[in-house]
N, C-alpha and C positions, 0 to 999 in steps of 0.2 A: 793490257790496254784494250785488246779486242773485247774482252768481257765487259769492261766499263763502258765502252762505246755502245755495245748492244743494249746494256742496261739503261743507257740514257736515250738512245735513238728510238728504240721500240716504243717506250711509253709516250714519247713526244709524237711519233708517227701516229699512234693510236689516238692520242688527244686531237691531233689535226683532223683525222678522219671523223671523229665524233663531232667536233665543232662544225665541220663541213656538212655533215649529215643533218645536224640540227638547223643549220642555216637554210639549206635547200629544201627542207621538209617542214618549214615553219608554218606554212599554210594549213598543214594537216595536224601538226603536233601541238600548236598553241591552243586551239579550242579543246583538243583532247586532254592536255595537261590541266587546263583550267577546270574542265569538267571533273576530271579525276580527283583533284584536290578539293573542290567544292562538294563532291559526292561523299567524301569521307566525313564531312561535317554533319551530314544528314543520316549517316548509318545508324546512330543510336536511336533517333526518332523513328526511322523506318522499322527497326527491330522492335521497338516498343509498340508501334501500331500493329505489327504483325502478331505480337503476343496477345494483343487485345482482340484477336480474331478478325482484324481488318484484312480483306483480300490484298494480296501483294501489289497488284496493279494500283489499287486505290491508295495504298500506303505510300507508294512511290509518287503518285500524282499529288498527294497531300504535301509531301516534302517539296515538290516543285512549286506548289501554291504558296507555301511559307516563304520560299526564296523570292518569288515574284512580288509578294506583299511587302517584304522588306525593301526590295529594290524600288518599288513604287513609292513607298513611304519616304525613302531618302530622296528620290527624284522630285517628289512633290514639295518637300522641304526646301530643296535647292531652287526649284522653280519659283516658289513663293519669294525667296530672298532675292533671286535674280530679277524678278519683276520689280521689286522695290528699288533695286540698284539701277535698273534701266530708266527709271523715272528721272535720274540725274545724269543719264548718259550724254545728253546734249551739252550740259555744263562741263562734264569730264572731257568730252571731245574738244570743246573750245580751249580748255586749259592745256590739254595735251598738244594741240596744234600750236598754241602760243609758246609752250616750252620748246617744241621742235623747231619753231621759227627762230627763237632766240639762239638755239644751238647752231642752226644753220648760219645765222649772222655772225656768230662767234668764230665759226670755222672759216667763213669767207674773210673776215677781218684779219685773222691771225695766220691763216694758211693759204689764202688766195683761191680757194676752191669755191666756185660759184654754186648756188643752190641747185641749178640744173644738172651740173656735173655730179653733185652729191647724190641727187636722185638716180642718176644713171649708175653710179657706183653701188647704190643699194638695190638696183634692179627693180625700181618702182614702175618702170615702164611696162613690166610684164604683169603687173597686178591689175588686171581689168576686173570690173564687176562680174562680167560673164564668166571669166576664168575662176574667180573665187566661188561663185555659185556652183559651177561644175565640180570643183574640188570638194566642196562641202557635200553636194549631193552624192558623189562617189563614195566619200568617207562614210556618210550615213548609211548608204546601202550595204557597204562592207561590214559595218558594225552590226547592223540588223541581221545580216546573214550569219555572222559568227555567233551572235547572241542566240539565235534559234538553234544553231548547231550545238552550242554548249548545253542548252537545255535538253536537246535530244540525247547527247552523250551522258549527261547526268542521269537521265531516266534509264538508259541502258546499263550504266555502271551499277546503279542501285538494284535494278531488276535482276541482272546477271552476276551479282557480286559473288554468290556462292559458287557458281559455275566457273567463274574466272579464277577464284581461289583454288578450286579443285584442279583446274588445268595446271596452275603453277606448281602445285604439290606433286602432280604426276610427272613433272619434269625432273624432280629431285629423287635420288635414291631413298629407299625407306629409312635407312639409318640416319639420314640428315633431315627428314621431314619435321621432326620436333623443333629443330633449330630454325628451319624455314618458317614454321608457324609463328615462332616468337618474333622473327624478323618482320613478317607481314603485319603482325599485331603492333609492333613498335612503329612501323612506318605509318600505319593508319592512325595510331595514337598521336604521333608527333604532328601530323597534318591537322588533326582535329584540334589539338591544344593550341597550335599556332594560330589557326583561324579564329577560334574562340577567344584566345587572349588578345589577338589583334582587334577583334570587334569590341571587346570590353575596353581596351585602351583607347580606341577611337571615341567611344561614347564619353569616357572620362575626360578626354582632351576637349571634346565639344563643350562640356560643362565648364571646365576650367578656363578655356579661352573665351567662351561666351561671357563669363563673369568678369574676367580680367579686362577684355576689350571694352565691355560696357562701362566698367568703373573708370577707365581712363578717357572715356568719351569718344571711342571710335564709332563712326557712323556705319550702319549695316554690320554691327558687331557679330550678329549671329551668322551671317554669310561667311565672314572671314574665319569665324570659329569652326564652322563646318569644313571649310577649305583646309585649314591647318590640320584638323583631325583626320580628314580623308588622306592627306598626303603622308600620314604616318605609315602607309604601306611601303614607303621608301625610307628605310632606316637612315638615321644620322642627318640626312639633308632634307627630308620631307617637311618637317616642321619649320626648319629654317627658311625654306623656299616660300612656304605659306606666310610666314611672318614678314619676309621681305616684300612680298606682294602687298600685304596689308600696309606696310610703311609707305610704299610707292604710291598707292591709291590715296592714302591719308595726306601725303605731301601734295599730290595733285589737287586735292580738295582744299588745300590751304593750311594744313596742319603745321604748327611751328615746332621748334626744337623740343620743348617740354613734352609734347605729344609723342614725338618720335622716341625720345628717351623712355617715356612711360611704356610704349609698346615693346621696346627692347627689354625693359625690366620685367614685363609680364612674361615674355618668352623665356628669359633666363630663370625666373622663379618656377615656371611650369616645367622646364627641363630638369631642374633640380628635384622637384617633387616626383616627376616621372622616373628619373633614374634611380633614386634612392628609396622610394616608397612604392610607387605603382608597379614598376617592372618586377621587383621581387615577389610582390603579392599576386599580380595578375598573370604575368608571363611565366615567371619561375624559370627553372633550368630545362625547359622543354626542347628548345632548339639550341643545342650546345655547340655554337659556331663562334670562333674568335672573330674579332673586328677586322683583322687583316683579310681573312677569307671572305667575310661578308662584303667588304668593299670590292674585292676582285669579282665575286659572284654578281654583284649589282652591275659593275661595268661590263662584264662579259654578257650578262643577260640583256643589257640594253643594246650592245653591239650586235648580238645574234638575233634577238627577237623584239627589239624595240621596247616600248612601254610595257607590253605584256611580259617581257623578259625580266623587267624590274620587279613586277608583282610576283612572278613565279620563282625568282632566283633563290630566295631564302628557304621556302618549304622544300624545293627540289634538292638544294644542297644539304638540307637537314636529313632528307630521306637517303641521299647518297652516303652520308656519314654513317647512318645505321647499317646500310649494306656493307660498308667498309669494316665496321666493328664486328660483323658476324662472319666475315670471310678472312681467313688467316692471312692470305697473300695480300689483302688490301688494308690490313690493320695499320700499317705505317701511314697510309693516306688519311685514315680516320683520325690518327693522332695529329697529323699536320693540320687538318681542318678544325679539330675540336678546340675547346677553350683551354687556355693556359692556366694551369693550377698554380697560382701565386700563393705565397705565404700570406696569411691573413694579416692585414694591417692593424695597428693598435689605435688608429684615430677614431674620433667620435662618429664620423660619417660611416666608416667601415663597420663599426659596432652596430650602428642603427640598421645598416643594410643587411648585416648578418642576422640581426634580430628579426627583421621582417621576412627574410628568406626562410628561417627556421619555423616561424609561426605559420608560414604558408605550407 
């Protein structure tokens, strides 16, 4: 009984310490982890530039420049669409206020709660314009500071990558260094493949949602297509959230039931294409994490690190699985995290999925 208790209590205590450490050091670790994962994406480009006799500093700066150009391009695209959307902002505001007023009247009629009391319950008295401006200014300053910090970390990771790798290998006995090199290579590869696959998937979703929303007559279809694609960074619920927002805005603009059903149909069709065609081709079996672990990782990531934790959860848990697979004592945890090997089904969809997986 004592042995069982120790076997259960010690891992739980260690997990508690790790979670506490992650929570209290999030201000330091979040930019560092984001930079580390993004840096792996630019390692091939950096190596290629260095082979072309480009000085190492210039090669690293070139990688940062590529990243900034991509971010600026996406930002410009979003700004263009948001500007078009803000042209209808006054109309949307009037309709939202009208809907809110009808809801307030319904609550007052059926439950006897006055509009003033409803506002108090919602805490609206605390929402002053000055307070909102202060919150937005503070958030913008924090985001800008962290963004600059991430860029600095990316530069340092790329420039000192060989030095960091040599340091890690020096911590390991000579007999185990070959295995450690394989593990480091696998960790770098899974991060690269995840980011590349995610980028390709987002672009494909932009195209499909853009075409689908345009065909069914959604106004500002490109904006909502970009939104649904970007939310792909949150597995399972990202696209659903984007589609729900599209439906809500369409309803506020006066869309009827046929439009709502059409938007839902576009979402379901794209999800089918994504799951059975795009995922096997683009993502492949790079991050071999089962759905149960994925959901838990996303929930814990959000609880510990907020929105940044949602973005980092999948690549970090994928890296952790690789570590577990290379350390004998941790292999049971790698098995728990990994995909479940089901017997292949005989249905048509399963055969199609297997065909695309093999072709990839």
